LUMPA-246323 format. One record per residue: x, y, z of N, C-alpha, C, O, CB in turn; residue in three letters. Coordinates in steps of 0.001 Angstrom, whole numbers, plus 500000, padded with zeros to 6 digits. Glycine has a CB too. Layout:
residues N
XYZXYZXYZXYZXYZALA/...
//
This chain:
residues 186
778177175366331577777679174464332592778885173733333185779768173272332462776623173462332002UNK/778900173640334498780046173065335183779762171636335614778623171257335887780423173912336389UNK/780814170870335664780755169542336249781829169511337325782915170061337139780962168402335168UNK/781531168870338446782472168872339560783840168336339171784856168833339658781921168060340697UNK/783885167333338304785179166755337931786023167731337120787244167587337057784973165470337139UNK/785381168730336493786110169699335681786667170854336504787483171629336003785212170237334599UNK/786245170981337746786662172097338572788020171804339203788217170744339797785613172387339655UNK/788960172748339075790252172528339717790107172585341231789348173394341762791278173568339239UNK/790828171735341906790809171754343362792011172551343846792894172908343067790820170309343948UNK/792029172825345159793145173575345729794473172880345467795498173541345300792945173765347227UNK/794461171550345430795711170823345212796195170950343771797381170761343498795531169353345570UNK/795280171271342838795682171415341445796292172792341175797098172949340258794485171184340528UNK/795909173776341968796425175124341774797398175399342912796986175655344043795267176194341729UNK/798669175347342610799669175628343629800547176758343139801022176757342004800513174371343958UNK/800749177708344006801570178860343683802664178933344732802390178919345932800727180181343632UNK/803901179012344275805022179131345205804895180445345968804442181451345421806387179055344454UNK/805293180423347218805183181605348053806494182376348005807575181794348092804820181223349506UNK/806386183686347865807569184540347903807902184793349370807100185372350104807336185893347121UNK/809076184362349791809477184518351187810088185888351424810826186413350591810467183425351588UNK/809763186456352585810352187720352993811763187443353499811991186471354218809484188426354084UNK/812698188293353124814095188123353537814297188774354900814407189996355005815072188734352484UNK/814344187945355945814520188472357295815937188994357510816127190121357968814198187397358328UNK/816927188173357179818327188545357398818984188748356040819516187813355441819088187455358233UNK/818934189974355573819438190292354243820950190095354150821451189630353127819076191725353875UNK/821672190443355200823129190288355194823502188821355005824370188494354196823744190833356504UNK/822850187950355748823119186518355638822715186010354248823438185216353647822363185735356744UNK/821563186464353736821084186034352428822058186433351325822302185658350400819704186625352149UNK/822613187636351419823483188165350364824936187717350504825752187987349622823424189673350364UNK/825264187043351587826636186617351840827161185764350685826611184707350373826719185834353160UNK/828227186243350063828874185513348981828123185546347658828466184800346740829064184109349389UNK/827115186387347542826330186458346305826543187799345625826692188832346279824830186238346591UNK/826553187761344311826596189003343539825173189551343448824209188788343402827210188769342107UNK/825052190860343424823744191509343447822970191296342147821765191045342177823910192994343707UNK/823651191393341017822957191327339725822176190026339534821011190082339140823956191482338598UNK/822770188854339797821989187617339637820810187523340616819756186984340277822896186409339824UNK/820999188049341823819912188019342806818756188887342317817599188468342356820408188506344199UNK/819073190095341858818038190997341336817376190380340107816154190438339967818641192383340985UNK/818167189795339221817608189155338021816665188014338414815619187829337793818745188622337108UNK/817034187260339434816175186169339908814851186684340453813794186118340174816891185365340983UNK/814915187768341238813682188359341766812805188910340643811583188759340670814012189474342767UNK/813431189544339663812661190092338542812007188975337731810877189125337266813565190946337634UNK/812706187864337561812134186715336847810944186144337621809906185836337036813209185618336630UNK/811105186005338942809995185532339773808801186476339659807657186032339562810436185404341246UNK/809074187770339671808004188769339584807259188634338256806030188694338224808580190199339736UNK/807998188454337163807357188272335853806450187038335860805347187062335314808426188140334740UNK/806932185962336486806122184741336560804841184982337361803758184558336960806935183595337194UNK/804979185668338497803800185969339307802820186867338554801608186678338658804216186633340620UNK/803325187837337802802446188719337025801703187919335956800529188178335694803260189866336371UNK/802375186956335341801728186108334342800625185269334989799524185154334451802766185193333654UNK/800929184692336136799932183899336862798758184785337268797601184379337154800564183230338113UNK/799056185990337740797994186926338118797086187210336921795861187214337046798597188245338663UNK/797692187446335774796923187732334564796010186547334213794861186745333817797875188048333384UNK/796514185335334358795699184155334070794504184060335020793394183741334596796551182884334171UNK/794737184340336309793640184312337273792622185415336991791418185189337113794183184451338694UNK/793091186599336616792179187704336296791324187335335085790127187622335061792973189016336023UNK/791927186707334089791166186273332913790149185190333285789021185195332792792120185752331821UNK/790550184277334144789627183225334590788449183842335333787303183437335140790356182201335496UNK/788739184828336188787662185496336923786715186197335949785498186147336123788241186513337939UNK/787268186847334931786429187541333946785501186550333241784326186843333020787307188284332907UNK/786030185379332891785190184360332241784071183898333180782923183738332764786050183147331802UNK/784420183688334447783415183265335423782367184357335640781177184073335773784085182903336757UNK/782826185605335675781898186725335869780941186851334685779810187307334854782674188042336064UNK/781376186455333497780493186478332328779483185329332383778346185481331935781320186395331029UNK/779889184189332928778994183031333005777907183216334060776776182766333876779793181771333309UNK/778249183876335158777317183979336280775973184606335882774935184026336201777948184792337392UNK/775940185767335200774629186323334833773862185441333841772632185397333870774808187710334239UNK/774584184743332971773917183836332027773223182700332772772083182349332468774933183263331014UNK/773919182133333745773339181044334534772146181570335331771100180924335397774402180420335486UNK/772312182758335940771234183348336735770005183622335869768877183361336287771710184648337404UNK/770223184143334674769113184437333758768371183147333386767141183113333405769636185145332477UNK/769104182105333055768481180819332712767711180262333908766610179735333750769551179801332246UNK/768294180381335108767627179900336319766340180677336570765318180083336916768564180018337532UNK/766378181990336402765178182815336594764067182402335628762898182346336010765515184306336402UNK/764427182118334398763435181698333402762829180348333783761615180162333695764076181618331997UNK/763670179414334203763166178093334598762249178226335811761208177571335867764340177125334912UNK/762616179061336779761759179270337956760412179861337548759367179453338056762456180197338978UNK/760443180817336636759207181426336155758336180381335451757119180360335635759520182601335200UNK/758949179527334656758195178466333978757589177487334987756472177005334793759105177711332992UNK/758319177196336051757785176311337093756587176943337790755614176257338102758872175977338123UNK/756657178250338034755546178954338678754304178948337791753183178840338289755949180397339010UNK/754500179063336499753374179159335562753061177820334895752349177770333892753671180204334495UNK/753592176751335454753436175423334860751970175001334735751605174297333794754190174400335687UNK/751146175423335665749744175004335687748876175798334716747758175383334410749190175143337085UNK/749375176931334228748584177722333284748444176962331972749357176259331538749234179110333043UNK/747296177118331364747044176415330108747931176947328990748441176185328169745574176541329714UNK/748107178264328972748874178870327888749575180125328407749014180862329217747955179209326679UNK/750788180363327944751549181565328320751987182271327051752274181638326035752789181207329213UNK/752033183596327128752586184373326023753917184932326507753981185615327530751602185526325557UNK/754967184639325771756329185017326161756982185837325058756703185648323874757180183766326472UNK/757847186741325466758718187433324517760025186648324471760549186250325511758958188949324928UNK/760543186430323288761831185749323178762677186463322132762160187123321231761646184246322811UNK/763962186315322273764910187012321412765220186147320188765730185033320309766212187355322189UNK/764903186681319018765240186001317764766703186217317408767417185288317031764341186498316621UNK/767122187454317537768504187860317282768775189025318228767870189493318918768745188263315753UNK/769989189478318259770339190549319176769462191777318919769516192386317851771829190910319038UNK/768656192123319921767791193289319828766494193051319066765701193982318926768530194393319185UNK/766247191842318570765027191526317818764221190505318628764674189387318876765366190968316376UNK/763012190919319035762172190066319871760869189739319165760428190464318273761889190738321215UNK/760262188639319578758973188222319043758164187613320182758712187290321236759144187206317862UNK/756877187459319971756014186844320975755744185393320573755686185053319392754676187638321130UNK/755582184559321587755281183152321331754263182673322356754300183078323518756573182280321383UNK/753367181820321922752416181184322834752998179837323239753347179012322395750997181016322171UNK/753094179632324543753621178374325066752503177643325780751777178230326582754825178614326020UNK/752371176387325491751364175570326156752021174288326661752852173685325982750182175248325195UNK/751631173893327854752069172622328426753601172475328413754144171512327870751430171467327661UNK/754274173451329023755743173429329071756182172517330219755897172787331386756328174880329253UNK/756866171453329875757352170489330874758877170344330847759477169855331804756704169124330640UNK/759494170771329747760946170620329603761551171897329028760859172733328447761286169408328697UNK/762863172019329210763638173101328592764904172494328004765357171432328430763983174233329631UNK/765455173175327035766728172763326445767805173716326935767657174933326821766658172747324879UNK/768874173180327471769981173991327983771229173726327157771560172583326842770245173691329480UNK/771917174815326812773214174688326145774238174307327196774382174992328208773623176013325409UNK/774940173232326960775989172802327882777354173297327442778325173204328193776002171288327998UNK/777429173813326247778698174298325720779172173395324603778693172271324452779755174380326826UNK/780106173889323828780693173147322704779621172633321748779743171542321191781530171975323221UNK/778560173437321565777512173071320624776617171939321087775969171291320265778119172701319340UNK/776569171690322384775763170593322919774563171165323666774715171975324581776611169684323855UNK/773380170739323268772147171140323936771479169878324461771401168864323766771194171933322969UNK/770993169955325708770353168798326331768984169219326852768818170315327387771235168215327482UNK/768017168339326690766661168598327184766554168096328621766932166966328930765587167912326276UNK/766030168964329497765840168635330909764401168914331297763741169775330715766815169438331808UNK/763921168174332291762639168542332889762864169861333621764001170202333948762093167412333867UNK/761793170603333880761945171896334556762614171726335920763478172518336297760575172579334722UNK/762211170696336652762783170452337983764283170144337879765084170709338624762043169281338684UNK/764660169260336967766074168903336796766897170100336319768034170293336748766213167741335798UNK/766315170896335435767015172083334941767260173064336079768336173653336182766210172761333816UNK/766254173234336931766406174141338078767530173657338993768372174448339416765078174249338871UNK/767542172362339297768586171803340167769975171977339552770918172370340239768316170313340434UNK/770095171687338266771383171820337585771860173271337585773023173551337875771281171299336145UNK/770958174182337258771343175598337194771683176151338575772611176949338707770219176427336567UNK/770948175739339602771274176173340966772646175650341375773439176367341985770198175689341967UNK/772913174409341036774225173823341335775337174579340602776364174915341192774251172328340944UNK/775122174840339323776135175545338529776346176970339017777472177469339008775735175560337060UNK/775270177632339444775397178989339970776216178980341257777068179843341464774005179608340221UNK/775954178000342117776727177874343357778200177610343081779072178203343715776158176756344221UNK/778476176722342135779863176416341766780542177656341197781699177937341510779916175257340741UNK/779824178391340364780380179601339757780744180624340838781829181206340806779375180215338753UNK/779838180839341791780098181796342880781278181338343736782113182150344135778839181968343765UNK/781344180042344015782462179493344795783783179689344052784790180066344650782235177991345089UNK/783769179431342749784988179599341951785422181057341883786619181343341911784773179061340540UNK/784477181976341797784817183402341787785490183776343099786510184466343102783553184274341558UNK/784921183320344218785518183608345526786911182992345634787830183615346167784616183081346660UNK/787065181777345132788368181106345164789402181859344329790537182056344761788236179665344657UNK/789001182275343139789915183012342261790280184357342888791422184804342777789279183224340863UNK/789315185004343547789617186257344245790708186038345295791629186845345425788344186829344909UNK/790593184939346041791616184613347035792964184341346397794000184763346912791189183412347851UNK/792952183631345265794199183350344546794845184643344046796061184812344137793934182398343364UNK/794026185550343517794547186833343025795160187621344172796224188221344022793427187659342343UNK/794489187618345315795013188335346481796357187746346922797288188486347241793999188283347647UNK/796452186420346936797705185757347315798824186109346342799945186401346759797513184232347366UNK/798521186083345054799520186424344036799984187866344221801179188153344153798944186222342610UNK/799038188766344453799403190184344631800248190381345886801163191204345892798136191062344709UNK/799950189633346950800788189688348153802205189219347835803178189812348300800178188823349284UNK/802319188157347046803636187653346651804391188678345811805597188854345986803493186342345871UNK/803698189349344910804337190379344082804841191514344965805945192019344764803351190922343013UNK/804035191912345938804454192973346863805677192537347661806612193317347843803302193347347819UNK/805674191292348138806825190768348886808077190777348013809156191147348477806539189335349393UNK/807939190374346759809088190394345841809571191818345592810777192063345545808722189728344508UNK/808642192758345430809023194156345223809809194688346419810815195380346259807776195022344982UNK/809332194352347623810031194786348840811412194138348903812394194813349215809206194429350109UNK/811500192853348615812793192156348640813746192746347611814929192942347889812603190652348380UNK/813231193023346437814043193628345380814591194978345828815770195272345633813219193791344091UNK/813737195789346423814175197101346917815206196957348029816183197704348076812975197909347422UNK/814988196004348914815930195811350021817295195353349508818326195813349999815374194787351024UNK/817308194449348523818583193994347952819281195160347267820486195353347432818360192827346946UNK/818530195931346505819106197092345819819702198074346833820835198526346671818031197799344954UNK/818938198400347874819423199324348907820607198737349670821526199466350044818294199668349885UNK/820590197434349900821707196768350561822979196949349738824042197244350284821405195266350770UNK/822867196771348430824023196923347546824518198362347533825725198603347567823671196478346126UNK/823605199309347484823995200729347504824740201038348799825777201702348779822747201653347361UNK/824217200563349911824855200806351210826217200104351285827176200677351802823939200321352361UNK/826310198886350782827572198146350805828634198868349969829786198977350387827364196706350283UNK/828244199362348785829195200101347942829610201419348595830768201825348493828583200374346558UNK/828669202085349264828994203340349949830004203083351065830966203834351223827715204000350521UNK/829780202017351840830706201689352927832086201313352385833101201692352969830144200540353776UNK/832132200575351279833415200210350667834141201451350152835360201569350281833199199205349516UNK/833377202371349570833976203603349062834538204432350222835645204961350125832935204425348261UNK/833774204547351324834250205289352491835479204619353093836412205296353523833141205404353545UNK/835478203300353123836617202549353650837855202816352794838957202988353315836302201029353693UNK/837658202849351474838755203133350546839277204550350711840485204776350648838303202916349109UNK/838387205501350922838796206897351108839562207065352408840525207830352452837575207827351092UNK/839161206371353475839859206446354755841246205824354641842203206307355246839046205744355858UNK/841348204753353864842638204079353657843601204977352903844798204966353193842445202761352895UNK/843112205758351939843958206665351168844392207850352010845489208375351817843225207151349920UNK/843548208281352944843852209445353775844934209128354797845589210048355286842592209936354484UNK/845138207903355127846129207561356153847479207446355606848423207164356344845785206306356829UNK/
//
């Protein structure tokens, strides 16, 4: 169950942006290639770690969403059948083990809030809470998807920059070698 104060805001999640190197010659001026490549590889490792954290967060949210939806569906069904004198329901005793129960005069439900905490709510309040939590869960999934996409774009930018620096160094060494060969030939 979510509470608005527990949800991270955009300002709490900040990811540095990997900049594309427009002028590679100017960027590499006076720099050795190895430290530059090592720096890009370190940044890439950090982005991969952040990506992994977001993917894990999304997986947790994706697991919560069907649970919230299932609880909401049950509460809605109870609200629809609230006027019936008695209902017969199947409920799960243990994984794969079900039993029947007669329910009469159902006005409240108990919801697990997490960390071993269960709270009794009226059917109306439970429905409102679960609808709110489902909306928050869906919003968070969409937000995490956007964060994952941004991280992956940054990783791609770093990969391109790494390749460009590597190719720049190869070309620079080739030109120096050709310059040296021309100097020896004269």
